[in-house]
C-alpha positions as CSV (number, residue, x, y, z in Angstrom):
1,M,0.0,0.0,0.0
2,I,1.2,3.5,-0.8
3,L,0.0,6.2,1.5
4,L,0.7,9.8,0.4
5,I,0.5,12.6,3.0
6,A,0.4,15.9,1.2
7,A,-1.1,19.4,1.4
8,E,-1.1,22.7,-0.5
9,K,0.2,24.5,2.6
10,G,3.1,23.8,5.0
11,G,2.9,23.7,8.7
12,V,-0.2,21.5,8.9
13,G,1.4,18.4,10.6
14,K,2.2,16.3,7.5
15,S,5.5,15.0,8.8
16,T,4.2,14.5,12.3
17,I,1.4,12.3,11.0
18,A,3.7,10.4,8.7
19,V,6.3,9.5,11.3
20,N,3.7,8.6,14.0
21,L,1.9,6.3,11.6
22,A,5.2,4.6,10.6
23,V,6.1,4.0,14.3
24,H,2.7,2.8,15.2
25,L,2.5,0.4,12.2
26,G,6.0,-0.9,13.1
27,H,4.9,-1.7,16.6
28,N,2.0,-3.7,15.1
29,G,4.4,-5.8,13.0
30,V,3.8,-3.9,9.7
31,D,6.8,-3.6,7.5
32,A,6.7,0.2,6.7
33,V,9.1,2.6,5.1
34,L,9.1,6.4,4.8
35,L,9.8,8.2,1.6
36,D,10.7,11.9,2.3
37,S,10.2,14.0,-0.8
38,D,9.9,17.3,1.2
39,G,12.9,19.6,0.9
40,Q,12.7,20.3,4.6
41,A,13.6,16.7,5.3
42,T,11.7,16.5,8.6
43,A,10.9,12.8,8.3
44,A,14.4,12.0,7.2
45,R,15.9,13.8,10.2
46,F,13.4,12.0,12.5
47,A,14.5,8.7,11.1
48,E,18.2,9.6,11.7
49,R,17.5,10.6,15.3
50,R,15.6,7.3,15.8
51,D,18.5,5.3,14.4
52,E,21.0,7.2,16.6
53,A,18.9,6.4,19.7
54,R,18.8,2.8,18.6
55,L,15.0,2.7,19.1
56,S,12.9,-0.3,18.0
57,P,11.2,-0.9,15.7
58,A,13.5,0.8,13.2
59,V,11.8,3.2,10.7
60,P,13.7,3.1,7.4
61,C,13.5,6.3,5.4
62,I,14.8,7.3,2.0
63,Q,14.8,10.7,0.3
64,R,13.8,11.3,-3.3
65,N,12.9,14.3,-5.4
66,G,11.3,14.8,-8.8
67,D,9.2,12.0,-10.3
68,V,8.9,9.6,-7.3
69,A,6.5,7.2,-9.0
70,P,9.1,4.6,-10.1
71,T,10.7,4.6,-6.6
72,L,7.3,4.1,-5.0
73,R,6.4,1.2,-7.3
74,D,9.8,-0.5,-6.3
75,L,9.3,0.1,-2.6
76,E,5.7,-1.2,-2.8
77,R,7.1,-4.6,-3.9
78,R,9.4,-4.7,-0.9
79,Y,7.4,-3.2,2.0
80,Q,3.8,-3.7,3.2
81,V,3.2,0.1,3.5
82,V,5.1,3.0,1.9
83,I,4.4,6.4,3.6
84,V,5.2,9.4,1.5
85,D,5.8,12.8,3.2
86,A,5.4,15.3,0.4
87,G,6.2,19.0,0.5
88,G,3.5,21.6,1.4
89,R,2.9,22.8,-2.1
90,D,1.8,21.7,-5.5
91,S,5.0,19.9,-6.8
92,R,6.2,17.3,-9.2
93,E,6.8,15.0,-6.2
94,M,3.2,15.4,-5.0
95,R,1.6,14.9,-8.5
96,S,3.8,11.9,-9.4
97,A,3.0,10.2,-6.0
98,M,-0.8,10.9,-6.5
99,A,-0.5,8.9,-9.8
100,V,0.4,5.7,-7.9
101,A,-0.8,6.1,-4.3
102,N,-3.7,4.1,-2.9
103,L,-4.6,6.6,-0.2
104,L,-4.0,10.3,0.1
105,L,-4.3,12.0,3.5
106,V,-4.5,15.8,3.4
107,P,-3.9,17.3,6.8
108,T,-5.2,20.8,7.4
109,R,-5.6,23.2,10.2
110,A,-9.1,24.2,11.0
111,S,-8.4,27.8,9.9
112,Q,-9.7,29.9,7.0
113,A,-6.2,30.3,5.5
114,D,-5.7,26.6,5.3
115,L,-9.1,25.7,4.2
116,E,-8.8,28.2,1.3
117,T,-6.2,25.8,-0.3
118,F,-8.8,23.1,-0.7
119,P,-10.4,24.1,-4.0
120,K,-6.9,23.6,-5.6
121,I,-6.2,20.3,-3.9
122,N,-9.7,19.1,-4.8
123,E,-9.0,19.9,-8.4
124,L,-5.6,18.1,-8.3
125,I,-7.2,15.0,-6.9
126,G,-9.7,15.0,-9.7
127,L,-6.9,15.2,-12.2
128,A,-5.0,12.4,-10.5
129,R,-8.0,10.1,-10.6
130,G,-7.9,10.4,-14.4
131,V,-4.8,8.1,-14.3
132,N,-5.2,6.5,-10.9
133,H,-8.9,5.5,-10.6
134,E,-8.4,3.8,-7.2
135,L,-7.0,6.8,-5.4
136,K,-8.9,7.4,-2.1
137,A,-8.5,10.9,-0.7
138,V,-9.3,12.0,2.8
139,A,-8.9,15.3,4.6
140,V,-7.6,15.1,8.2
141,L,-8.2,18.0,10.7
142,S,-4.8,18.3,12.4
143,M,-3.3,20.6,15.0
144,A,-6.8,21.4,16.0
145,P,-7.6,23.5,19.1
146,S,-7.6,21.3,22.2
147,N,-10.2,23.6,23.8
148,P,-13.7,22.1,23.0
149,V,-15.3,25.5,23.3
150,I,-13.6,26.7,20.1
151,R,-15.9,25.9,17.1
152,E,-13.2,25.8,14.5
153,V,-13.4,22.1,14.0
154,E,-17.1,22.1,13.5
155,D,-16.9,25.0,11.1
156,A,-14.1,23.2,9.1
157,R,-16.2,20.0,8.9
158,E,-19.1,21.9,7.4
159,L,-16.8,23.6,4.8
160,L,-14.9,20.4,3.8
161,A,-18.2,18.7,3.2
162,G,-18.5,20.8,0.1
163,F,-15.6,19.2,-1.8
164,D,-16.6,16.4,-4.1
165,Q,-13.1,14.7,-4.4
166,L,-12.5,14.3,-0.6
167,S,-14.1,12.7,2.4
168,L,-13.3,13.7,5.9
169,A,-11.5,11.5,8.5
170,D,-13.4,10.8,11.7
171,T,-10.2,11.2,13.7
172,V,-9.1,14.7,14.7
173,I,-5.4,15.4,15.6
174,R,-5.2,18.1,18.3
175,E,-2.5,20.6,18.9
176,R,-0.3,19.0,21.6
177,K,3.3,19.8,22.7
178,V,4.0,16.0,23.0
179,Y,3.9,15.7,19.2
180,R,6.8,18.2,18.9
181,D,8.7,16.5,21.8
182,A,8.3,13.1,20.3
183,L,9.5,14.3,16.9
184,L,12.7,15.8,18.3
185,A,13.4,12.6,20.3
186,G,12.9,10.3,17.2
187,K,9.9,8.7,18.9
188,G,6.2,8.2,18.2
189,V,3.7,9.5,20.7
190,I,2.6,6.0,21.3
191,E,6.0,5.5,22.9
192,L,5.5,8.4,25.3
193,D,3.2,8.8,28.3
194,N,0.4,10.9,26.8
195,G,-2.8,8.9,26.6
196,Q,-4.7,11.5,24.5
197,A,-2.1,11.8,21.7
198,R,-1.6,8.0,21.8
199,A,-5.3,7.5,21.3
200,E,-5.4,9.9,18.4
201,I,-2.7,8.1,16.5
202,Q,-4.2,4.7,17.3
203,L,-7.6,5.9,16.0
204,L,-6.2,7.4,12.9
205,T,-4.3,4.2,12.1
206,Q,-7.4,2.0,12.8
207,E,-9.4,4.2,10.5
208,F,-7.3,3.2,7.5
209,F,-5.5,0.0,8.3
210,D,-6.7,-3.4,9.5
211,L,-4.2,-4.4,12.2
212,S,-6.1,-7.4,13.4
């Protein structure tokens, strides 16, 4: 399976979701690999820190730019799950990955500035489905306010319902410091003592993977 995590805007938690899914899948015996096609190389640096700390399970990561489709097809033959961390913009990397991915997750903050990028991503998904009819695309509300009084999440759900190429994930990833701490330590939040963040990653994984 090829899972692409991409967005039209940076700073929405793409790399955080990518590495946490990779770690959680690894703990469940899934042979997963990261492909970092983002120039910021956040996922690649995470994998380096994890290797240096000799943490288990290992999370292999390779970096590629340009047309990543041939690399993804090769990796798909050797791993159960390939997780692609693409840059936060329309790029050759994102478009070529869309052409071969099984699942696209589009993280977004529940803010007007982020949601305004969705007409473009909705259009790109429609174009990608012209060559990749099996592509499933799902928006994920990420870095959402942890204060339940704030209505941003509900407002975002209503707005995202208007895009025909995307569905909306049930799981919401909240803004929590533990995600930043884990990233810098080369760990997944499921390896730290924060039950709320752990539950979010477990629920997101269960939404798209059968770990039974």
